[in-house]
C-alpha positions in Angstrom: 11.5 -13.2 12.5 8.0 -13.3 11.1 6.6 -9.4 9.4 3.2 -8.9 8.5 2.9 -8.8 4.5 0.1 -7.7 2.1 0.0 -7.4 -2.0 -2.5 -6.5 -4.0 -3.8 -4.3 -7.0 -5.4 -1.7 -8.0 -7.3 -0.9 -11.4 -7.2 2.4 -12.2 -10.1 4.2 -14.7 -8.8 4.4 -18.0 -6.4 7.2 -18.0 -6.2 7.8 -14.7 -3.4 5.1 -14.2 -1.1 7.5 -13.3 -2.7 10.0 -10.8 -3.5 6.5 -8.8 0.3 5.3 -8.9 1.4 9.7 -7.6 -1.4 9.2 -4.8 0.0 5.6 -3.3 3.5 7.3 -3.8 2.2 10.4 -1.5 1.0 7.4 0.9 4.2 5.9 0.7 5.5 9.3 2.2 3.1 9.4 4.8 3.4 5.3 6.1 7.8 5.6 6.3 7.0 7.7 9.3 4.0 5.2 10.9 5.4 2.4 13.6 6.4 -1.3 11.5 6.4 -0.4 8.1 9.2 -2.1 7.0 8.9 -1.7 3.5 6.0 0.4 0.7 6.5 0.2 -2.7 4.7 1.1 -5.5 4.4 -0.2 -9.1 2.0 0.0 -12.2 1.7 -2.1 -15.1 -0.5 -0.6 -18.0 -3.7 0.0 -15.7 -2.9 -1.9 -12.5 -1.0 -0.1 -9.2 0.2 -2.8 -7.0 1.6 -2.0 -4.0 4.0 -4.6 -1.8 4.0 -4.0 2.1 5.7 -4.9 4.8 5.3 -4.1 8.3 6.6 -5.2 12.2 2.8 -6.5 12.7 -1.3 -6.8 11.6 -1.8 -4.2 14.7 1.2 -1.6 12.9 -0.7 -2.0 9.4 -4.1 -1.2 11.0 -3.2 1.7 12.6 -2.1 3.4 10.1 -4.8 3.7 8.2 -5.8 5.3 10.7 -4.0 8.7 10.2 -6.1 11.3 9.0 -3.7 12.3 5.7 -3.2 9.3 4.5 -7.5 8.6 4.9 -7.6 11.5 3.1 -5.5 9.8 0.5 -7.6 6.6 0.4 -11.0 8.6 -0.2 -9.3 10.4 -3.4 -7.9 7.8 -4.8 -11.5 5.6 -4.2 -13.2 7.8 -7.9 -10.3 7.2 -9.7 -10.5 3.1 -9.5 -12.1 0.9 -11.9 -14.8 -1.0 -9.9 -13.9 -2.1 -5.8 -10.4 -3.4 -5.3 -10.0 -6.4 -4.5 -8.5 -8.0 -0.6 -5.1 -8.4 -1.4 -3.0 -11.3 -0.7 -1.4 -11.2 3.0 1.7 -12.5 3.4 3.5 -14.0 6.3 7.0 -12.6 5.4 10.1 -14.7 7.0 13.1 -12.7 5.9 14.8 -11.3 2.6 17.2 -8.4 1.7 16.8 -5.2 3.6 14.3 -6.8 6.7 16.7 -8.0 9.1 15.8 -5.7 11.6 
């Protein structure tokens, strides 16, 4: 079982971390319906919001970014960031609890 994984961090402007996290939580609802999405978890620490994603394939992930609602949320989130987002860590997910299928 090889899955496509991403783990990334977005740093919010001062006072904007909750707003950024809420946008990403809204995105999680949208991508939960996308083909191949297995995990889209949002967490926060200080001014950082962490996104952990597991997809059946990179292609499934990339296609999810074409969704107009997802793109709109990205546009809403960008002004809340403290600087440009850094490239997340790409992972080859081998398996684990909850990823049996």
